N, C-alpha and C positions, 0 to 999 in steps of 0.2 A: 744235555738234550732239551731240557725244559727251557733254558735260556735261549736256545736257537728257535724253539717253537714259538716263544713269545715275541720274538723280534719283528716278524712281519706285521703284527697288529699295531705297532707304534705309529706308522704313517697314517692309518685310518683314524686313530685316536686324535692325532694332531690335526687332521683335516676337520673332524667333527668339532674339536675345540675352537678352531679358527672360525668355523661357520657360526657357532654359538656366540662367539665374541662379536662377530659382525652383526648378528641379529640383536644382541644386547645394545650395541652402539646405535642401531637404527631405532630401537624402542626408546632409548634415552633421548635421541634427537626428536622423536615424535612427541614425547612428553614435554620437552622444552617448547616445541612449536605450539602445542595445544595450550600450554600455560600462557604463552604470549597472547594467543587469541583470546583466552579468558580475560586477561587484563584489559584488552581492547573492548570487549563486549561489556564488561563491568563499567568501564569509563563511559561508554556510550549510553548505558542504562542510567547512570547518574546524571549525565547531561540532559537526557530526555525527561527525567523526573523533575529537574529544575525548570525546564521549559514548559512542562505540563501545567504547573500552577499558573503561569502567566497566560497560557492558552485557554485555560478554563475560565479565568476572570474575563478575558475578552469574549469568550463564547457566551457567558451569561449576559454580558452587556449587549451583544449583537442579536440575541434571540428576540429582543424587543422589536427589531426592524422586521423580522419575518412575521411576527405576530400581528404587527400593524397591517401588513399586506393582507394577511389572511382575513382580518376583520373587514377590510374594504371589500374584498372579493365575495366574502360570505354574506355580508349585509346587502350588497348590491345584487346578489344572485347572478354574478357574471358566469357565463358559460361559453365554451368555444362553439362557433356555428357548425352546423352539420357539414361534414366534408372539409372543414377548415384545415389550414396548414399548421403543423406542429413543429416546434423547434426544440431540440434536446441540447441542454448545456450540461456537460459532464465536468464535475469538480474533482480534481485530483491534484497532483503536484509533480515536481521534477525529481524528487528524492526516492530512494529505495530503502531496503532493509527495514520495512515497516509492516511485515505480514501481508495479509491479503487485502489491504486497503484499495489498491488500484484495480485488482481483478474483480473486487466486489462491485464497483460501479460499472465496470465494463460488462460484467454479466447482466447487471440490471438493465443496461441500455439494450443489449441484444435481446433480452426477454421482452422488453416493452416494444421494441421494433417488430418482434414476431407477433405480438398481440395485435398490432395495427394492421396486419394483413399478411403475415408470413413473408414469403419471397417477394410479394408485391410491395412490401414496405421498403425494400432495398432499391436504391437507385439503379436503373438500367438505362440503356440508350434511348428507350421510348417512354419510360415512366420515371417521374421525379419523386423520390421518396422523401421522408422527413430529413431535414438537415441536422447535422451534429456540430456543435462547437465544443472543443475540448480545452480545458484549463489544466495544463500540466503535460509533460512529455511522456510520463510513464503510461498513462491510460491511452494517450494518443497512439503509441506504438502498438498497443493491443487492438484498438478499434481500426487502425489503418490497415491491419491485416484482415479483420473480419468484415468491416464495412468501408472499404476504401472510397467508394463513390459517394457515400453519405457525409463523410467528414469534410466540412466546408471551411472551417476556421479553427485556428488553434492559438493558444497563448503559452509562453514559457516563462521562466523566472518566477514560478509559483511555488510557495512553500518555504522560502528562505527564512521568513519571519512571520509574525502574526499579521494577517491581512488587515488592511485599513479600508475605510469607506472610500478613500480616494482611489485605491486600487480597483475596487468594485465599480466605481463610477467610470473609470477609464475603460474597463472591459465592456460595460454596458454601452458606452458611447461608441466604441469600436464596432460592436455588434449591430447597433442601430444604423450606423453610417455605412456598414458593409453592403447594405442592400438586400439582406435576407428578409424575406417576407414571412410573416407568421401570424396566426391568430391566438396561439397559446404557446407558452414556453414551459417545458418540463425540465426543471433543474434537478439533476441526479447527483446526490452527494452522500457522504457517509455521516450518519448521525451518531453522536456520542451517547451510548446507552448506559454504560457503567465502566468501572475501572478495568474490566476484563472483556468487554463486549462492545461492538459497534454494528450497525446495520445500514444498508443502503436505503435511502428514502427519496421521494420525489416531491419537490415544492413547485406548485403551479403558479404561473404568472400570466395574466391575460393582456392582450394587446389593446391599443387605443380603440379600435372598432368594437371589440368585445365589451369593453367598459361602457362605451356610449350606448350600445344596444342592450345593456343589462336592464332588467325590469325596474329595479329599485335604485338605480344609480342617480336618478333625478332628485332623490331625497337629499343628496349632498349639496344641491343648489350651487353648482360650480359653473363658471362660464365655459362655453364650448372650447375656447382657445386653450384652456388649462388642462384639458383631458390628455392631450399628447404629453405634456410635461409630467402629469401624474403617472401615466403609463411608463415613461422612461424612468422616473424616480422609483416606481414600484419594482421595476426590473433591477435597478442598482441595489435597492434594499434587499431583495431576495438573494441576489448574487453575494452580497456582503455577508448575510446571515449564513448562507451555505458554505462560503469560503472559510469563515471563522470556525464554524462547528466541524467542518471537515478537517481543518488544521488541528483542532484539539483531538479529534478521533485518530488522526495520523500519528501525532506525538505519543498518545497513549498506546497505540498499537506498536510503535517503535520501542517504547519502554518495555512492553511485555515480550516483544520478540527478542530483545537483547537480554532480558532476564532469562528467558527459556534457553537462549544460546549459551549463556554463562552456566546454567545448570547442566546442559548437555556436555559442555566442555569439562565441567567438574567430574561428571560420570565417566567421560572418556579418559580423563587423567587417572582416575581410580582403576579403571580396567587395564590401561597401559602399564600403570605402576605394578599391578598384580602380575601381569605377564612378565614384566622385567624382573621382579623378585623371583618368580618361578624359574625363569631362564637362568638367573644368576645362581640360584640354588642347584639347578641341574648341572651347571658348569662346574661348580665347586665339588659336587658329588662325583662327577666324571673324573676330575683331576685327582681326587682322593683315591678312586678306584684304580687309576693308572699308577699312582704312587705305591699303593698296596700290592698291585699286581707285579710291578717291577721289583719291589722288595722281596716278594715271594719267589720270583724267578731267580734272584741272586742267592 
């Protein structure tokens, strides 16, 4: 009678064992998948670390260009005329997997546009707001949704390698020849703060008219025909400095993002491995219980 009573329980035990085996196979597959992801993120972190040294050297050399511009504007006391037109140049790149680099400058642009007059700063059918030039596809996608009528010009193929002054000059020439009128340019970029931090900053560049009207600009004793060239050269200088520093901040952020991803993958592997071991122990325990129960029944 005991053998007959124990017989109906066998199918349920077999079904539970099969379910546990399926769960163990799923856990084993997830562990393998996360380990492959960990290998990829570690490789990307090593590549970013290698590129960062080169980007930092270029950044230190390019900062001189931005400092030269600031000295000219500071000593000449150049200011934007009251009610003058402002142009925003947003520096980002085409690449992702680098933390909040792109959203940082996008938020800064939206904040600055709001300071200029809230909703009035946004282009409408009757009001022309400040124009935006975007360097990089990632931030362009964000600003195209938030400020679609303000984005006037964009550039791609940004961030593949360390930017050069030739790249900045080509961008400056395209902006000048596009017909966009402005009295002051606000270059929004990510500044390299430390190995673990970056922040969005604004570099100001003034137009030919603002330089000519500056109170102390006459101290430079330049011919009037060279003011236009100086303004265009200052714009290229500023774009170059912002591009190179933004590139260094992006590579650093990518390295940190891949490092965090590798650590998270390691933690996930540990948790999944613990679940797998517990499930395996439970399966072995159930099988031993079935063997003992069957032996007792016989």
